[in-house]
DOTOR-295287 format. One record per residue (C-alpha): x negated, y negated, z; residue in one letter. Coordinates in Angstrom, 3 decimals, decimal comma. Example, Ala and Ser with C-alpha at 12.3 -4.5 7.8 and 13.67 -1.06 7.14 Angstrom:
REM residues 2
<site><X>-12,300</X><Y>4,500</Y><Z>7,800</Z><res>a</res></site>
<site><X>-13,670</X><Y>1,060</Y><Z>7,140</Z><res>s</res></site>
REM end
This chain:
REM residues 188
<site><X>17,471</X><Y>-6,632</Y><Z>-14,611</Z><res>m</res></site>
<site><X>15,976</X><Y>-9,408</Y><Z>-17,059</Z><res>t</res></site>
<site><X>12,263</X><Y>-9,752</Y><Z>-17,545</Z><res>y</res></site>
<site><X>12,094</X><Y>-12,829</Y><Z>-15,446</Z><res>e</res></site>
<site><X>13,864</X><Y>-11,039</Y><Z>-12,576</Z><res>q</res></site>
<site><X>11,358</X><Y>-8,165</Y><Z>-12,864</Z><res>y</res></site>
<site><X>8,234</X><Y>-10,613</Y><Z>-12,662</Z><res>l</res></site>
<site><X>9,769</X><Y>-12,037</Y><Z>-9,506</Z><res>e</res></site>
<site><X>10,098</X><Y>-8,741</Y><Z>-7,969</Z><res>e</res></site>
<site><X>6,612</X><Y>-7,772</Y><Z>-8,743</Z><res>l</res></site>
<site><X>5,247</X><Y>-11,089</Y><Z>-7,270</Z><res>k</res></site>
<site><X>7,113</X><Y>-10,452</Y><Z>-4,290</Z><res>a</res></site>
<site><X>5,039</X><Y>-7,123</Y><Z>-4,059</Z><res>l</res></site>
<site><X>1,939</X><Y>-8,819</Y><Z>-2,774</Z><res>r</res></site>
<site><X>0,348</X><Y>-7,105</Y><Z>0,062</Z><res>t</res></site>
<site><X>1,168</X><Y>-8,899</Y><Z>3,676</Z><res>k</res></site>
<site><X>-1,049</X><Y>-8,250</Y><Z>6,265</Z><res>r</res></site>
<site><X>0,710</X><Y>-10,180</Y><Z>9,216</Z><res>e</res></site>
<site><X>3,331</X><Y>-7,634</Y><Z>10,201</Z><res>m</res></site>
<site><X>5,866</X><Y>-7,664</Y><Z>13,111</Z><res>e</res></site>
<site><X>6,707</X><Y>-4,508</Y><Z>15,198</Z><res>p</res></site>
<site><X>9,681</X><Y>-2,584</Y><Z>13,846</Z><res>c</res></site>
<site><X>11,115</X><Y>0,732</Y><Z>13,704</Z><res>e</res></site>
<site><X>10,587</X><Y>2,573</Y><Z>10,395</Z><res>v</res></site>
<site><X>12,990</X><Y>5,530</Y><Z>10,022</Z><res>s</res></site>
<site><X>11,936</X><Y>8,998</Y><Z>8,850</Z><res>m</res></site>
<site><X>14,353</X><Y>8,825</Y><Z>6,182</Z><res>e</res></site>
<site><X>13,146</X><Y>5,696</Y><Z>4,960</Z><res>d</res></site>
<site><X>9,690</X><Y>7,075</Y><Z>4,567</Z><res>l</res></site>
<site><X>11,165</X><Y>10,238</Y><Z>2,551</Z><res>e</res></site>
<site><X>12,799</X><Y>8,051</Y><Z>0,271</Z><res>k</res></site>
<site><X>9,608</X><Y>6,264</Y><Z>-0,933</Z><res>t</res></site>
<site><X>8,228</X><Y>9,568</Y><Z>-1,681</Z><res>i</res></site>
<site><X>11,387</X><Y>10,593</Y><Z>-3,695</Z><res>e</res></site>
<site><X>10,723</X><Y>7,549</Y><Z>-5,730</Z><res>a</res></site>
<site><X>7,319</X><Y>8,502</Y><Z>-6,237</Z><res>a</res></site>
<site><X>7,936</X><Y>12,128</Y><Z>-7,404</Z><res>r</res></site>
<site><X>9,819</X><Y>10,406</Y><Z>-10,685</Z><res>y</res></site>
<site><X>6,739</X><Y>8,711</Y><Z>-11,740</Z><res>t</res></site>
<site><X>4,168</X><Y>9,952</Y><Z>-14,214</Z><res>a</res></site>
<site><X>1,770</X><Y>12,480</Y><Z>-13,441</Z><res>s</res></site>
<site><X>-1,339</X><Y>13,380</Y><Z>-15,672</Z><res>a</res></site>
<site><X>-0,565</X><Y>16,648</Y><Z>-17,449</Z><res>m</res></site>
<site><X>2,256</X><Y>16,670</Y><Z>-14,918</Z><res>n</res></site>
<site><X>-0,223</X><Y>18,352</Y><Z>-12,369</Z><res>a</res></site>
<site><X>1,738</X><Y>16,719</Y><Z>-9,344</Z><res>q</res></site>
<site><X>-1,524</X><Y>17,107</Y><Z>-7,039</Z><res>r</res></site>
<site><X>-0,840</X><Y>14,190</Y><Z>-4,655</Z><res>i</res></site>
<site><X>0,836</X><Y>15,348</Y><Z>-1,303</Z><res>r</res></site>
<site><X>1,996</X><Y>12,671</Y><Z>1,392</Z><res>a</res></site>
<site><X>1,724</X><Y>13,000</Y><Z>5,239</Z><res>v</res></site>
<site><X>4,559</X><Y>10,346</Y><Z>6,813</Z><res>l</res></site>
<site><X>3,851</X><Y>9,177</Y><Z>10,295</Z><res>v</res></site>
<site><X>6,362</X><Y>6,931</Y><Z>12,168</Z><res>n</res></site>
<site><X>5,346</X><Y>8,147</Y><Z>15,660</Z><res>d</res></site>
<site><X>4,379</X><Y>4,763</Y><Z>17,800</Z><res>k</res></site>
<site><X>1,447</X><Y>6,602</Y><Z>19,452</Z><res>d</res></site>
<site><X>-0,248</X><Y>8,183</Y><Z>16,227</Z><res>i</res></site>
<site><X>0,504</X><Y>5,195</Y><Z>14,591</Z><res>s</res></site>
<site><X>-1,420</X><Y>3,119</Y><Z>16,947</Z><res>k</res></site>
<site><X>-4,423</X><Y>5,480</Y><Z>16,454</Z><res>k</res></site>
<site><X>-4,004</X><Y>5,389</Y><Z>12,710</Z><res>m</res></site>
<site><X>-4,336</X><Y>1,840</Y><Z>12,938</Z><res>f</res></site>
<site><X>-7,359</X><Y>1,613</Y><Z>15,082</Z><res>d</res></site>
<site><X>-8,860</X><Y>4,069</Y><Z>12,346</Z><res>g</res></site>
<site><X>-8,145</X><Y>1,993</Y><Z>9,425</Z><res>c</res></site>
<site><X>-8,586</X><Y>-1,612</Y><Z>10,858</Z><res>n</res></site>
<site><X>-12,454</X><Y>-1,436</Y><Z>10,336</Z><res>l</res></site>
<site><X>-14,356</X><Y>-4,702</Y><Z>10,558</Z><res>p</res></site>
<site><X>-13,762</X><Y>-6,260</Y><Z>7,042</Z><res>t</res></site>
<site><X>-12,674</X><Y>-10,068</Y><Z>5,888</Z><res>k</res></site>
<site><X>-8,850</X><Y>-9,113</Y><Z>6,648</Z><res>h</res></site>
<site><X>-9,061</X><Y>-7,515</Y><Z>9,961</Z><res>q</res></site>
<site><X>-5,737</X><Y>-7,314</Y><Z>11,394</Z><res>i</res></site>
<site><X>-5,054</X><Y>-8,298</Y><Z>15,111</Z><res>p</res></site>
<site><X>-3,355</X><Y>-5,524</Y><Z>17,084</Z><res>d</res></site>
<site><X>-0,124</X><Y>-7,635</Y><Z>17,847</Z><res>h</res></site>
<site><X>0,470</X><Y>-7,340</Y><Z>13,889</Z><res>q</res></site>
<site><X>-0,382</X><Y>-3,670</Y><Z>13,376</Z><res>a</res></site>
<site><X>1,667</X><Y>-1,383</Y><Z>11,075</Z><res>c</res></site>
<site><X>4,386</X><Y>0,502</Y><Z>12,470</Z><res>s</res></site>
<site><X>4,432</X><Y>3,362</Y><Z>10,338</Z><res>a</res></site>
<site><X>1,976</X><Y>4,902</Y><Z>7,391</Z><res>f</res></site>
<site><X>2,073</X><Y>6,941</Y><Z>4,544</Z><res>i</res></site>
<site><X>-1,074</X><Y>8,964</Y><Z>3,821</Z><res>v</res></site>
<site><X>-1,782</X><Y>10,059</Y><Z>0,518</Z><res>l</res></site>
<site><X>-3,802</X><Y>12,897</Y><Z>-0,336</Z><res>g</res></site>
<site><X>-4,701</X><Y>16,373</Y><Z>-2,006</Z><res>q</res></site>
<site><X>-5,495</X><Y>19,953</Y><Z>-0,825</Z><res>e</res></site>
<site><X>-8,909</X><Y>19,689</Y><Z>0,238</Z><res>e</res></site>
<site><X>-10,259</X><Y>22,600</Y><Z>-1,558</Z><res>d</res></site>
<site><X>-9,484</X><Y>20,539</Y><Z>-5,173</Z><res>k</res></site>
<site><X>-12,076</X><Y>18,419</Y><Z>-6,600</Z><res>e</res></site>
<site><X>-11,022</X><Y>14,751</Y><Z>-6,797</Z><res>a</res></site>
<site><X>-11,283</X><Y>13,150</Y><Z>-10,152</Z><res>d</res></site>
<site><X>-10,738</X><Y>9,923</Y><Z>-12,079</Z><res>f</res></site>
<site><X>-7,163</X><Y>11,418</Y><Z>-13,573</Z><res>v</res></site>
<site><X>-5,999</X><Y>11,852</Y><Z>-9,727</Z><res>l</res></site>
<site><X>-7,349</X><Y>8,468</Y><Z>-9,086</Z><res>g</res></site>
<site><X>-4,873</X><Y>7,078</Y><Z>-11,532</Z><res>l</res></site>
<site><X>-2,050</X><Y>9,429</Y><Z>-10,174</Z><res>d</res></site>
<site><X>-2,466</X><Y>7,771</Y><Z>-6,847</Z><res>v</res></site>
<site><X>-2,169</X><Y>4,370</Y><Z>-8,208</Z><res>g</res></site>
<site><X>1,033</X><Y>5,204</Y><Z>-9,719</Z><res>i</res></site>
<site><X>2,245</X><Y>6,495</Y><Z>-6,387</Z><res>w</res></site>
<site><X>0,937</X><Y>3,471</Y><Z>-4,324</Z><res>i</res></site>
<site><X>3,009</X><Y>1,148</Y><Z>-6,943</Z><res>q</res></site>
<site><X>6,256</X><Y>3,307</Y><Z>-6,742</Z><res>a</res></site>
<site><X>6,083</X><Y>3,511</Y><Z>-2,965</Z><res>i</res></site>
<site><X>5,615</X><Y>-0,310</Y><Z>-2,538</Z><res>r</res></site>
<site><X>8,260</X><Y>-0,902</Y><Z>-4,560</Z><res>e</res></site>
<site><X>10,767</X><Y>1,594</Y><Z>-2,689</Z><res>a</res></site>
<site><X>9,252</X><Y>-0,090</Y><Z>0,379</Z><res>l</res></site>
<site><X>10,153</X><Y>-3,713</Y><Z>-0,789</Z><res>h</res></site>
<site><X>13,480</X><Y>-2,282</Y><Z>-1,854</Z><res>t</res></site>
<site><X>14,215</X><Y>-0,826</Y><Z>1,736</Z><res>l</res></site>
<site><X>13,198</X><Y>-4,208</Y><Z>3,520</Z><res>g</res></site>
<site><X>9,605</X><Y>-3,355</Y><Z>4,325</Z><res>y</res></site>
<site><X>6,246</X><Y>-4,551</Y><Z>3,487</Z><res>v</res></site>
<site><X>3,093</X><Y>-2,678</Y><Z>3,140</Z><res>s</res></site>
<site><X>-0,575</X><Y>-3,097</Y><Z>2,869</Z><res>v</res></site>
<site><X>-2,879</X><Y>-0,756</Y><Z>0,810</Z><res>d</res></site>
<site><X>-5,858</X><Y>0,802</Y><Z>3,100</Z><res>l</res></site>
<site><X>-8,705</X><Y>2,078</Y><Z>1,320</Z><res>h</res></site>
<site><X>-11,145</X><Y>1,827</Y><Z>4,054</Z><res>t</res></site>
<site><X>-10,343</X><Y>4,191</Y><Z>6,857</Z><res>f</res></site>
<site><X>-12,024</X><Y>6,615</Y><Z>9,123</Z><res>n</res></site>
<site><X>-11,275</X><Y>10,095</Y><Z>7,434</Z><res>r</res></site>
<site><X>-12,419</X><Y>11,976</Y><Z>10,687</Z><res>n</res></site>
<site><X>-9,931</X><Y>10,272</Y><Z>12,838</Z><res>i</res></site>
<site><X>-7,263</X><Y>10,749</Y><Z>10,149</Z><res>y</res></site>
<site><X>-8,234</X><Y>14,276</Y><Z>9,771</Z><res>k</res></site>
<site><X>-7,830</X><Y>14,963</Y><Z>13,719</Z><res>e</res></site>
<site><X>-4,508</X><Y>12,833</Y><Z>13,644</Z><res>l</res></site>
<site><X>-2,840</X><Y>14,652</Y><Z>10,940</Z><res>i</res></site>
<site><X>-4,185</X><Y>17,974</Y><Z>12,179</Z><res>n</res></site>
<site><X>-3,870</X><Y>19,675</Y><Z>8,471</Z><res>l</res></site>
<site><X>-6,808</X><Y>21,927</Y><Z>7,637</Z><res>d</res></site>
<site><X>-6,456</X><Y>21,828</Y><Z>3,896</Z><res>n</res></site>
<site><X>-5,688</X><Y>18,287</Y><Z>3,504</Z><res>f</res></site>
<site><X>-8,025</X><Y>15,399</Y><Z>1,784</Z><res>y</res></site>
<site><X>-6,907</X><Y>11,804</Y><Z>2,626</Z><res>a</res></site>
<site><X>-7,502</X><Y>9,680</Y><Z>-0,444</Z><res>l</res></site>
<site><X>-5,381</X><Y>6,439</Y><Z>0,528</Z><res>n</res></site>
<site><X>-3,495</X><Y>5,239</Y><Z>3,305</Z><res>v</res></site>
<site><X>-0,286</X><Y>2,598</Y><Z>3,102</Z><res>i</res></site>
<site><X>0,439</X><Y>0,583</Y><Z>6,199</Z><res>g</res></site>
<site><X>4,186</X><Y>-0,392</Y><Z>6,330</Z><res>i</res></site>
<site><X>6,141</X><Y>-2,842</Y><Z>8,584</Z><res>g</res></site>
<site><X>8,120</X><Y>-5,986</Y><Z>8,539</Z><res>k</res></site>
<site><X>6,708</X><Y>-9,386</Y><Z>7,942</Z><res>s</res></site>
<site><X>7,925</X><Y>-12,743</Y><Z>7,648</Z><res>n</res></site>
<site><X>4,537</X><Y>-14,079</Y><Z>5,912</Z><res>q</res></site>
<site><X>5,237</X><Y>-15,954</Y><Z>2,811</Z><res>e</res></site>
<site><X>2,649</X><Y>-14,937</Y><Z>0,153</Z><res>v</res></site>
<site><X>2,756</X><Y>-17,169</Y><Z>-3,379</Z><res>r</res></site>
<site><X>0,848</X><Y>-16,123</Y><Z>-6,425</Z><res>v</res></site>
<site><X>-0,639</X><Y>-19,048</Y><Z>-8,125</Z><res>v</res></site>
<site><X>-3,088</X><Y>-19,209</Y><Z>-11,130</Z><res>d</res></site>
<site><X>-6,804</X><Y>-18,784</Y><Z>-10,918</Z><res>a</res></site>
<site><X>-7,262</X><Y>-22,320</Y><Z>-12,059</Z><res>s</res></site>
<site><X>-5,983</X><Y>-23,681</Y><Z>-8,405</Z><res>e</res></site>
<site><X>-8,981</X><Y>-22,345</Y><Z>-6,500</Z><res>g</res></site>
<site><X>-9,532</X><Y>-19,195</Y><Z>-4,346</Z><res>g</res></site>
<site><X>-7,203</X><Y>-17,138</Y><Z>-2,005</Z><res>t</res></site>
<site><X>-6,081</X><Y>-19,571</Y><Z>0,957</Z><res>f</res></site>
<site><X>-3,597</X><Y>-20,251</Y><Z>3,515</Z><res>k</res></site>
<site><X>-2,296</X><Y>-23,948</Y><Z>3,483</Z><res>d</res></site>
<site><X>-1,010</X><Y>-26,237</Y><Z>6,197</Z><res>e</res></site>
<site><X>2,236</X><Y>-24,434</Y><Z>6,307</Z><res>n</res></site>
<site><X>0,672</X><Y>-20,977</Y><Z>6,551</Z><res>k</res></site>
<site><X>1,626</X><Y>-19,830</Y><Z>3,226</Z><res>i</res></site>
<site><X>-1,125</X><Y>-17,179</Y><Z>1,926</Z><res>h</res></site>
<site><X>-1,760</X><Y>-18,224</Y><Z>-1,736</Z><res>h</res></site>
<site><X>-3,518</X><Y>-15,362</Y><Z>-3,822</Z><res>v</res></site>
<site><X>-4,998</X><Y>-16,516</Y><Z>-7,016</Z><res>r</res></site>
<site><X>-4,264</X><Y>-14,384</Y><Z>-10,575</Z><res>k</res></site>
<site><X>-5,754</X><Y>-15,032</Y><Z>-13,671</Z><res>l</res></site>
<site><X>-3,567</X><Y>-16,175</Y><Z>-16,437</Z><res>t</res></site>
<site><X>-2,306</X><Y>-13,826</Y><Z>-19,107</Z><res>t</res></site>
<site><X>-4,224</X><Y>-15,643</Y><Z>-21,600</Z><res>d</res></site>
<site><X>-7,516</X><Y>-14,964</Y><Z>-19,317</Z><res>q</res></site>
<site><X>-6,637</X><Y>-11,140</Y><Z>-19,205</Z><res>l</res></site>
<site><X>-6,214</X><Y>-10,814</Y><Z>-22,932</Z><res>i</res></site>
<site><X>-9,535</X><Y>-10,717</Y><Z>-24,820</Z><res>v</res></site>
<site><X>-8,094</X><Y>-10,495</Y><Z>-28,396</Z><res>k</res></site>
<site><X>-4,983</X><Y>-10,433</Y><Z>-30,290</Z><res>k</res></site>
<site><X>-5,056</X><Y>-8,287</Y><Z>-33,496</Z><res>i</res></site>
REM end
């Protein structure tokens, strides 16, 4: 893979909130965790655990438990078809290092999902009480939720100089990103 191809793959990993109902196999969900297990882990502690959900009824309830009133509330007909809940043992203390590991896992899972033909949305805001009841694990503390589905929504990355995030007349979602020069504060 060339560097240019790698950049195109990263651009394609944009969050897509407009999903279509689809089947997500347990085998595909397991493949994403297989990919994540090969990533770096602080001090090789490997503290993250996952709950995989592709049951339609539970997925609907999980969607309702994460679709809180926000700027990007998702309509029911565009709900996620499956979920991966990342967490840890409840009696362990969450810390900054664990947050780094979660971020690394999310990126690996999103890349694996993309390779398998799915899209994802990272859901940081969810009702932990609803999730605890649905997951039904006494010693599991949910840290992050990834919603999964299929989408035909087109998302393009544009330079921040082109204005804010917007949908154009063709319903293409444009996401602005700072340029490389804007991100580098100093070269030594």
